[in-house]
C-alpha positions as semicolon CSV with decimal commas, in nm:
position;residue;x (nm);y (nm);z (nm)
1;M;12,557;-1,792;-0,061
2;F;12,481;-1,499;-0,294
3;S;12,769;-1,589;-0,524
4;R;12,650;-1,946;-0,553
5;R;12,298;-1,840;-0,651
6;L;12,437;-1,593;-0,907
7;Q;12,642;-1,881;-1,061
8;V;12,338;-2,100;-1,079
9;L;12,128;-1,823;-1,228
10;I;12,385;-1,766;-1,507
11;C;12,406;-2,126;-1,588
12;A;12,037;-2,165;-1,599
13;L;12,014;-1,865;-1,844
14;W;12,285;-2,010;-2,051
15;L;12,083;-2,331;-2,107
16;I;11,745;-2,174;-2,180
17;P;11,653;-2,272;-2,534
18;G;11,617;-1,990;-2,768
19;L;11,608;-1,906;-3,144
20;T;11,945;-2,008;-3,297
21;G;12,168;-1,752;-3,442
22;A;12,444;-1,519;-3,336
23;A;12,495;-1,150;-3,268
24;E;12,641;-0,963;-3,557
25;L;12,976;-0,927;-3,354
26;T;13,025;-1,303;-3,339
27;N;12,849;-1,417;-3,655
28;V;13,082;-1,613;-3,879
29;I;12,980;-1,748;-4,230
30;D;13,099;-2,082;-4,352
31;A;13,127;-2,314;-4,658
32;A;13,058;-2,683;-4,743
33;D;12,783;-2,714;-4,492
34;G;12,532;-2,976;-4,607
35;D;12,331;-2,820;-4,899
36;D;12,480;-2,484;-4,835
37;L;12,802;-2,527;-5,018
38;Y;12,920;-2,166;-5,009
39;D;12,849;-1,841;-4,826
40;F;12,957;-1,490;-4,934
41;I;12,858;-1,141;-4,815
42;A;12,934;-0,810;-4,983
43;R;12,895;-0,490;-4,782
44;V;12,928;-0,123;-4,850
45;M;12,949;0,101;-4,547
46;Y;12,942;0,481;-4,551
47;R;13,120;0,627;-4,246
48;R;13,136;0,980;-4,108
49;V;13,359;1,061;-3,823
50;Q;13,353;1,419;-3,655
51;R;13,620;1,479;-3,400
52;G;13,635;1,796;-3,178
53;A;13,884;1,880;-2,908
54;K;14,029;2,155;-2,696
55;I;14,399;2,215;-2,724
56;T;14,587;2,342;-2,417
57;R;14,950;2,431;-2,358
58;E;15,153;2,419;-2,033
59;Y;15,216;2,767;-1,904
60;S;15,496;2,831;-1,641
61;C;15,397;3,097;-1,390
62;D;15,756;3,154;-1,283
63;P;15,840;3,525;-1,218
64;S;16,209;3,450;-1,240
65;T;16,197;3,350;-1,606
66;R;15,914;3,546;-1,770
67;A;15,685;3,839;-1,721
68;Y;15,420;3,777;-1,460
69;D;15,081;3,743;-1,625
70;L;14,837;3,807;-1,332
71;T;14,534;3,715;-1,546
72;T;14,675;3,367;-1,628
73;C;14,850;3,315;-1,297
74;P;14,630;3,480;-1,034
75;G;14,733;3,243;-0,761
76;A;15,098;3,163;-0,829
77;G;15,330;3,244;-0,539
78;P;15,708;3,302;-0,540
79;A;15,764;2,943;-0,622
80;G;15,561;2,966;-0,935
81;E;15,299;2,745;-1,077
82;L;15,243;2,521;-1,380
83;L;14,906;2,555;-1,553
84;E;14,731;2,405;-1,853
85;V;14,607;2,712;-2,049
86;K;14,363;2,674;-2,341
87;E;14,489;2,768;-2,683
88;L;14,307;2,614;-2,963
89;R;13,996;2,431;-3,094
90;Y;14,057;2,137;-3,319
91;E;13,798;1,974;-3,556
92;H;13,812;1,728;-3,832
93;V;13,549;1,548;-4,045
94;I;13,634;1,218;-4,227
95;Q;13,389;1,072;-4,481
96;E;13,481;0,739;-4,618
97;I;13,338;0,437;-4,805
98;V;13,438;0,096;-4,668
99;P;13,362;-0,197;-4,905
100;E;13,394;-0,538;-4,723
101;L;13,397;-0,878;-4,861
102;R;13,340;-1,201;-4,640
103;F;13,411;-1,535;-4,791
104;G;13,309;-1,865;-4,637
105;I;13,602;-2,109;-4,630
106;W;13,500;-2,406;-4,433
107;H;13,275;-2,498;-4,137
108;D;13,244;-2,185;-3,928
109;L;13,545;-2,032;-4,088
110;E;13,567;-1,712;-4,300
111;L;13,798;-1,463;-4,451
112;L;13,712;-1,093;-4,424
113;V;13,868;-0,833;-4,643
114;E;13,817;-0,461;-4,592
115;M;13,909;-0,189;-4,833
116;P;13,865;0,164;-4,697
117;I;13,839;0,458;-4,928
118;V;13,865;0,801;-4,760
119;L;13,656;1,053;-4,958
120;E;13,764;1,358;-4,758
121;K;13,944;1,437;-4,434
122;H;13,898;1,802;-4,365
123;Q;14,069;1,964;-4,051
124;T;14,049;2,301;-3,898
125;V;14,270;2,459;-3,619
126;E;14,144;2,788;-3,474
127;F;14,193;2,997;-3,158
128;A;13,975;2,882;-2,870
129;G;13,676;3,105;-2,780
130;N;13,502;3,148;-2,458
131;D;13,239;2,881;-2,504
132;G;12,955;3,142;-2,485
133;D;13,069;3,253;-2,130
134;P;13,160;3,626;-2,140
135;T;13,354;3,591;-1,822
136;K;13,603;3,354;-1,988
137;P;13,885;3,482;-2,209
138;V;13,900;3,448;-2,591
139;I;14,237;3,343;-2,727
140;T;14,404;3,588;-2,975
141;P;14,759;3,657;-3,080
142;E;14,772;3,896;-2,779
143;N;14,754;3,604;-2,528
144;S;14,854;3,303;-2,723
145;S;15,190;3,117;-2,680
146;I;15,138;2,907;-2,993
147;A;15,076;3,197;-3,234
148;P;15,173;3,515;-3,046
149;R;15,213;3,858;-3,196
150;L;15,562;3,907;-3,323
151;S;15,648;4,173;-3,075
152;D;15,624;3,913;-2,789
153;V;15,985;3,897;-2,646
154;D;15,941;3,550;-2,494
155;D;15,800;3,380;-2,801
156;P;15,895;3,579;-3,113
157;E;15,794;3,308;-3,351
158;N;15,465;3,115;-3,416
159;L;15,482;2,743;-3,339
160;F;15,253;2,742;-3,631
161;D;15,006;2,986;-3,791
162;V;14,655;3,008;-3,649
163;P;14,437;2,947;-3,829
164;T;14,650;2,730;-4,036
165;N;14,606;2,607;-4,391
166;L;14,579;2,232;-4,340
167;P;14,561;1,988;-4,637
168;T;14,243;1,796;-4,710
169;R;14,331;1,435;-4,729
170;A;14,178;1,155;-4,936
171;G;14,263;0,833;-5,095
172;F;14,281;0,452;-5,068
173;G;14,344;0,344;-4,701
174;D;14,508;0,056;-4,523
175;M;14,341;-0,275;-4,601
176;L;14,239;-0,534;-4,351
177;F;14,258;-0,919;-4,387
178;M;14,099;-1,125;-4,113
179;L;14,031;-1,492;-4,042
180;R;13,732;-1,550;-3,821
181;F;13,652;-1,894;-3,663
182;S;13,379;-2,009;-3,426
183;P;13,485;-2,325;-3,239
184;L;13,147;-2,311;-3,064
185;S;12,838;-2,240;-3,254
186;Q;12,477;-2,203;-3,119
187;E;12,336;-2,277;-3,468
188;R;12,496;-2,636;-3,458
189;D;12,433;-2,685;-3,080
190;P;12,137;-2,478;-2,938
191;Q;12,252;-2,555;-2,588
192;R;12,574;-2,366;-2,635
193;G;12,657;-2,010;-2,701
194;E;12,876;-1,854;-2,979
195;W;13,247;-1,838;-2,937
196;T;13,453;-1,653;-3,217
197;L;13,818;-1,604;-3,254
198;E;13,976;-1,354;-3,488
199;L;14,321;-1,314;-3,634
200;G;14,373;-1,014;-3,859
201;Y;14,635;-0,815;-4,031
202;R;14,597;-0,447;-4,148
203;A;14,841;-0,388;-4,425
204;P;15,006;-0,049;-4,515
205;T;14,834;-0,021;-4,850
206;G;14,750;0,342;-4,838
207;Q;14,988;0,626;-4,927
208;V;15,164;0,720;-4,616
209;A;15,038;1,052;-4,476
210;R;15,318;1,315;-4,493
211;F;15,288;1,693;-4,475
212;G;15,233;1,821;-4,831
213;N;15,054;1,518;-4,971
214;E;14,695;1,384;-4,934
215;G;14,783;1,034;-4,811
216;V;14,574;0,861;-4,552
217;G;14,790;0,557;-4,466
218;R;14,988;0,521;-4,131
219;G;15,279;0,342;-4,257
220;V;15,239;0,047;-4,010
221;H;15,184;-0,327;-4,001
222;E;14,893;-0,399;-3,751
223;V;14,834;-0,740;-3,612
224;I;14,484;-0,790;-3,455
225;M;14,396;-1,081;-3,220
226;G;14,051;-1,108;-3,071
227;T;13,787;-1,323;-2,918
228;S;13,414;-1,265;-2,861
229;L;13,125;-1,452;-2,696
230;S;12,744;-1,421;-2,745
231;R;12,434;-1,625;-2,638
232;R;12,100;-1,583;-2,815
233;F;11,783;-1,606;-2,595
234;K;11,437;-1,532;-2,726
235;Y;11,454;-1,158;-2,767
236;V;11,804;-1,069;-2,655
237;D;12,157;-1,166;-2,763
238;P;12,420;-1,047;-2,512
239;Y;12,784;-1,037;-2,620
240;M;13,127;-0,936;-2,527
241;S;13,454;-0,888;-2,703
242;L;13,822;-0,844;-2,632
243;K;14,083;-0,742;-2,896
244;G;14,437;-0,659;-2,899
245;F;14,624;-0,452;-3,173
246;L;15,001;-0,489;-3,215
247;V;15,158;-0,216;-3,424
248;F;15,491;-0,234;-3,610
249;P;15,647;0,028;-3,844
250;S;15,663;-0,063;-4,215
251;K;15,963;0,011;-4,444
252;D;15,793;0,324;-4,589
253;T;15,696;0,511;-4,269
254;L;15,761;0,819;-4,063
255;F;15,829;0,607;-3,767
256;K;16,201;0,586;-3,782
257;D;16,459;0,439;-3,527
258;Y;16,733;0,696;-3,504
259;G;16,925;0,511;-3,236
260;S;17,092;0,681;-2,951
261;S;16,852;0,718;-2,646
262;Q;16,535;0,745;-2,841
263;N;16,273;0,618;-2,609
264;L;15,978;0,561;-2,851
265;I;15,975;0,452;-3,210
266;A;15,624;0,322;-3,322
267;P;15,266;0,404;-3,226
268;G;15,146;0,244;-2,907
269;H;14,977;-0,101;-2,899
270;R;14,605;-0,098;-2,811
271;A;14,347;-0,318;-2,632
272;R;13,976;-0,287;-2,667
273;F;13,690;-0,437;-2,465
274;E;13,322;-0,410;-2,557
275;L;13,011;-0,525;-2,379
276;G;12,666;-0,507;-2,521
277;S;12,345;-0,683;-2,646
278;E;12,139;-0,714;-2,950
279;I;11,757;-0,681;-2,881
280;I;11,550;-0,875;-3,135
281;P;11,187;-0,752;-3,132
282;Y;11,089;-0,947;-3,444
283;H;11,238;-1,262;-3,620
284;D;11,070;-1,473;-3,888
285;P;11,324;-1,750;-3,973
286;K;11,107;-1,889;-4,251
287;K;11,106;-1,555;-4,435
288;H;11,455;-1,463;-4,325
289;I;11,341;-1,141;-4,176
290;R;11,485;-1,000;-3,853
291;F;11,499;-0,659;-3,691
292;F;11,745;-0,583;-3,407
293;V;11,863;-0,299;-3,192
294;D;12,231;-0,299;-3,097
295;L;12,333;-0,133;-2,764
296;R;12,716;-0,137;-2,681
297;L;12,965;0,008;-2,431
298;G;13,337;-0,002;-2,487
299;A;13,683;0,115;-2,379
300;T;14,021;0,124;-2,564
301;Y;14,349;0,154;-2,406
302;H;14,615;0,324;-2,618
303;A;14,970;0,270;-2,488
304;E;15,220;0,563;-2,526
305;G;15,403;0,587;-2,862
306;R;15,518;0,800;-3,147
307;D;15,205;0,877;-3,353
308;Y;14,994;1,092;-3,568
309;S;14,817;1,351;-3,345
310;E;14,550;1,606;-3,388
311;L;14,819;1,871;-3,476
312;F;15,033;1,649;-3,706
313;D;14,989;1,866;-4,010
314;A;15,005;2,188;-3,804
315;F;15,338;2,092;-3,644
316;A;15,488;2,000;-3,982
317;S;15,367;2,338;-4,138
318;A;15,597;2,524;-3,906
319;S;15,888;2,490;-4,146
320;K;15,715;2,745;-4,353
321;T;15,665;3,008;-4,082
322;C;15,950;2,955;-3,834
323;D;16,306;3,083;-3,850
324;P;16,535;2,877;-3,596
325;N;16,801;3,153;-3,629
326;G;16,563;3,441;-3,571
327;Q;16,506;3,665;-3,260
328;D;16,612;3,511;-2,925
329;G;16,695;3,184;-3,109
330;A;16,327;3,131;-3,200
331;S;16,249;2,902;-2,910
332;N;15,891;2,843;-3,052
333;C;16,030;2,666;-3,365
334;P;15,968;2,285;-3,361
335;T;16,305;2,149;-3,449
336;Y;16,467;1,833;-3,319
337;T;16,725;1,884;-3,041
338;E;17,071;2,010;-3,151
339;N;17,231;1,812;-2,869
340;S;17,211;1,484;-3,046
341;D;17,468;1,381;-3,313
342;I;17,196;1,218;-3,533
343;M;17,131;1,342;-3,889
344;I;16,801;1,511;-3,795
345;A;16,957;1,734;-3,524
346;G;16,834;2,090;-3,566
347;Q;16,593;1,998;-3,845
348;F;16,219;2,086;-3,851
349;T;15,996;1,795;-3,723
350;D;15,794;1,585;-3,962
351;G;15,480;1,629;-3,734
352;I;15,510;1,295;-3,556
353;T;15,512;1,332;-3,189
354;D;15,536;1,124;-2,860
355;V;15,177;1,072;-2,750
356;E;15,102;0,997;-2,381
357;E;14,889;0,694;-2,300
358;Y;14,516;0,742;-2,278
359;L;14,172;0,567;-2,284
360;T;13,885;0,603;-2,526
361;L;13,547;0,550;-2,369
362;G;13,220;0,531;-2,558
363;G;12,905;0,370;-2,663
364;R;12,706;0,266;-2,971
365;F;12,338;0,268;-3,062
366;G;12,255;0,063;-3,375
367;L;11,956;-0,052;-3,573
368;G;11,973;-0,345;-3,821
369;A;11,728;-0,537;-4,037
370;Y;11,748;-0,849;-4,251
371;L;11,496;-0,747;-4,517
372;S;11,502;-1,083;-4,698
373;E;11,740;-1,383;-4,735
374;Y;11,978;-1,164;-4,944
375;V;11,967;-0,815;-4,809
376;R;12,075;-0,660;-4,482
377;F;12,066;-0,285;-4,378
378;E;12,238;-0,142;-4,073
379;F;12,268;0,196;-3,910
380;N;12,454;0,295;-3,611
381;L;12,575;0,606;-3,401
382;N;12,896;0,597;-3,194
383;L;12,975;0,853;-2,925
384;E;13,328;0,843;-2,778
385;H;13,561;1,038;-2,552
386;D;13,932;1,040;-2,522
387;T;14,076;1,095;-2,176
388;E;14,300;1,413;-2,160
389;H;14,663;1,339;-2,258
390;F;14,977;1,514;-2,383
391;I;15,048;1,481;-2,750
392;T;15,400;1,623;-2,711
393;N;15,566;1,412;-2,440
394;A;15,906;1,302;-2,551
395;D;16,180;1,249;-2,289
396;I;16,495;1,461;-2,323
397;G;16,705;1,144;-2,312
398;K;16,844;0,883;-2,076
399;D;17,092;0,946;-1,797
400;L;17,355;0,692;-1,877
401;N;17,642;0,817;-1,658
402;N;17,438;0,846;-1,335
403;S;17,497;1,214;-1,309
404;G;17,128;1,281;-1,246
405;L;17,090;1,502;-1,570
406;V;17,103;1,470;-1,944
407;E;17,366;1,720;-2,012
408;G;17,363;1,940;-2,331
409;K;17,657;2,039;-2,551
410;G;17,911;2,253;-2,371
411;D;17,881;2,055;-2,046
412;P;18,186;1,857;-1,943
413;K;17,968;1,554;-1,879
414;Y;17,785;1,584;-2,216
415;S;17,730;1,250;-2,405
416;A;17,562;1,221;-2,739
417;A;17,456;0,876;-2,644
418;E;17,218;1,016;-2,367
419;Q;17,031;1,243;-2,615
420;N;16,684;1,152;-2,748
421;P;16,714;1,263;-3,112
422;T;16,331;1,303;-3,145
423;Y;16,315;1,549;-2,842
424;V;16,166;1,890;-2,960
425;P;16,257;2,166;-2,706
426;A;15,982;2,390;-2,848
427;Y;15,699;2,161;-2,729
428;D;15,843;1,864;-2,533
429;T;16,005;2,075;-2,259
430;V;15,806;2,068;-1,942
431;G;15,629;2,393;-1,915
432;R;15,572;2,405;-2,303
433;R;15,399;2,071;-2,368
434;I;15,072;2,050;-2,560
435;R;14,771;1,855;-2,427
436;V;14,437;1,740;-2,593
437;E;14,127;1,780;-2,361
438;E;13,743;1,755;-2,399
439;T;13,776;1,532;-2,696
440;M;13,433;1,408;-2,838
441;V;13,404;1,193;-3,142
442;F;13,067;1,135;-3,331
443;T;13,067;0,839;-3,583
444;L;12,775;0,765;-3,819
445;N;12,778;0,430;-4,021
446;V;12,527;0,334;-4,275
447;G;12,569;-0,008;-4,437
448;L;12,402;-0,222;-4,704
449;S;12,487;-0,591;-4,745
450;G;12,420;-0,853;-5,019
451;I;12,408;-1,206;-4,879
452;F;12,474;-1,495;-5,112
């Protein structure tokens, strides 16, 4: 009975007449629509993204393999224990200008073109502090496994220097081309809502980011498919959106297929869901003036894949500080496994790592105003959190001979075909993996649009 009443209520709300229009998320411009032969919108958006995170590393409390650290492992018994121990604080700030052009093509059909320009991407990697709590330890070379003092007999080499001199990146980014179409339009039929379909392509137009350059491109083709719904009532315009992002490496990229038993090649695909509403406290259709507040919640699923991580530049910088032939074999040097027979065997990594799947959860608060028929202003703040995940998570390989192990060189059952060539013993080995935690992302957007 309750379910039936709820269905009736939703249908009744859907049919309540209201002011025509669509939420910004579903709004599509068009062309050849009566006296309005052509629509065009030019927007310039300033965006500032600030990301902060804690970096931890697995620590094996195993008295049979390393000196017992009672401070780090107070409760470990004879069987040992595997802990996540804090190491670093990571921060980056990205400032960019994003010009966007929207062209009306036909009835409720538009082409959107986005051209991001990164003004600056500044990164810092430092030892973690005690967060203002004197009872918590401060990380220094005396207790770090990433950048230990050189006299440490277990890790004689730095994985990378801390703090490390990371490049400041800037330049033209990867362009977006998107077709947007509304098969249902509330403006044409006030008894209906707005239904918008999107098909987009983000092209690898930016210089591919590599250690030693300032590029900001990812070197991938990205196909975007999305759908969104909204329904304008008198003062509110609720909406929902679902998008999928399919990622494929381009020709000029760091995402290489080295064959053998490599388990991941490209970044993981993504899916995003958003639910929210615009609140319209004032709307004068005759003067084309409208003020709105945008409240939104969203979640993005990131599948596992090889990708740029928070420590991409730091990992790649190790080639300047590590000596794989140094003391005790320099087990902290990030080099690809020597057990494979691929050309990269034993070489320093390029910084790309196997990243575990995770979720991004967040919300948005936005304000916007149509100040006239030709001008729109918008401002919004996003706050997001990434769930904890490993950023060094490559498998050692695949057991093809059913021995229960992936044997290394020197073992009678060794097979090069079993080896994952992108496996890095220094940080992909269980007990040495690196994890991102407590990630918070603040994004500020300020935009101005000209409507023609």
